[in-house]
N, C-alpha and C positions, 0 to 999 in steps of 0.2 A: 503491501500500500504505500500511500505517496507519502513523502518527509511534513510536508503541512496538515496532517493530522492532528488535531485538536489535544489536551491533553487532560484526561479523565481525573476529579479532583472528588475522594468519599467526604459527604458531608451526612450531620445525624440532627435530625428536628424533632420534634414531634408536633401532636395532630389530638386530635378530640377522636376518639372513635370512631365517633358517629361521620366525621368528615371522611374517615379510612375506604370507602366504597370510590369517593369522587377526585380521590386522586389516583386510587388506582386504576378508574377509567381513564384521566389524564395521561400515566405513565401508556396505557394501554393506543390510547387518540395518537401519542407520541411515536411509539414505534410504530406505528399503522402508515404514521406521515412516513417517517425513515424510507420503509419500504418502497409506499406508493412511490416517494422519492429516485427511488434505485428503479425501480419497475419505469421510471419513465427517462430516468437514461440510456435501458437497456431495448426500450423502446428507438432511442436515436442510434442506435448501430444498428449499420445495413446489412442484414442478416442475409440477402442473396447476393451484393456486390462489399464482401466483407473484405474492406483492405486491412494490411498486415501496418499500422499510420502510427505514427504518435497522437492522435487523434484519437483513434481507436482502444488503446493504452490507457489514455489519460478517461475514456469513456468507463471504462472497467476496473481501474483504479475506484473512480466517485462511487461504480454500482456497490466497490468492497468494501468501502468505507460506510459506506449508506445501510449495508445488512451487516455489518459491526455497529454501525450506531443501532439499527435494529435490536440483534443480538444481547449490547448491552441494556438496556432498557427493558428488556423482556426477561434479563437478569436478576436487574433490579428488582421486577415488579415479583416478578418470582419471590424473589426473597420476603418482599414484604407479605405476601401472600400465606409466605412458611412461617414467617415470625408470628403474623393473626393468629392460625393453626394451632402455632404452639401456643401462646396464649388461652388460646380454648382450650385444650386438652388440659391444662396447667389450671384453668378456671374452672372445672370441672371435677381433678382427681381432689382439692379439699372437699366439697361437696361432700363426694359421696364417701369419704373418710369420718366427716363428721355426724353423717347419717346414721350411718351404724350404729346399733344398739351394744351399748360396750357392757361387761360383770364383771369384768376389773376394776381393782380397787385405785382413786385419782393416783394420775401421776404424780411419784416423790421426786423432788427436786435430787437432781444429777449434776454435776461439778461437768461430769464430762459426755452427757449426753452430749451435747451439741457437736463437741466436734468428730465422735463415733462415726461412722462412714452408713449404718444401719441403723442409728437414732430415729425413732418417731414420737413427736409430741403425745402420742395417744399407749404407749408403751410403760410401763414397769419396769424399770431394771430388775432384773431376778436378784434377789437374794444367796448370798456364798452356797448356802446348800443345794441350790438347784441350777447355779452353775457349776458345779462341782460334778453333781449327779449328770450335765447334761454333759459333760466334757467327759465323763469315763464312758456314756456311752457310745460318745464319737469315738474313745480307744477300744471300747472294747470291737466297735464295728471295724475299725481299721486290722483291729488284730485277725478278725473271719477273714476278712478281703485277705490280707497278709498270709495268713497264715496255711491258705490255698496253695499260693506260689512259695509258700517258705518264707520267715526273714532275713534276711543275711546277718552275719554278725554287725557291720556299722546299722541297719535297721534297729538291729533288737538293742544298739547301744544308745542309740538316739530315743528312741519308745519307752529306756528306761530311764532316760533322762527328763523327757518330759514329762511321765508319771513323778518322777520325783519334784517338781519344780511343782508342776497342778499340785500335790500335797504341799509341796510347804506353801506355796499361795496361798492354800487354802485354809490352811493351820490345822491340818488333822491329817494324821499320817493314813494312808489307804493299804487297806489287809489283802490287795494284787499291787501295790506300788512295787515292789520286785521281781514280780512277775512277770514275761512275757511269752505268749507262744509261739512256737515254732516249727 
């Protein structure tokens, strides 16, 4: 394409939600204008007596510039619509969570809940006993799966270390702490 291309710059601004359809329609019309311009230029090229001239080269370049502008505007429009759809999806999700009845006790303040990737404001953090029980279930499942193939010496050492860390963390030794299946 030609070197006369104008530079593009990304801008960000906000509008009222009810103005979004009008703005989207404006961008669609802008892309249609660029597309029509390329169609007009294409019509100026004589396909019956096609000549390899600088005039033809310039017209083809102009068509490509118009098509590139069309694509850029349509890309912007697609991003706007995608953002709107994402906003709609996110607006629905919290309502679904809020509307579901919960039989659990109210959430206990937890200073780590905000930074935990699985944190949910609607669930109560488990107590140490339930955490330990859950970890033991996971370890048991892992041992069963690994038991079918057998644990390597390194895996056995890692499993024992994990069990010991869990027991130390929960403050109560586990009767299976020093056992691994093989």
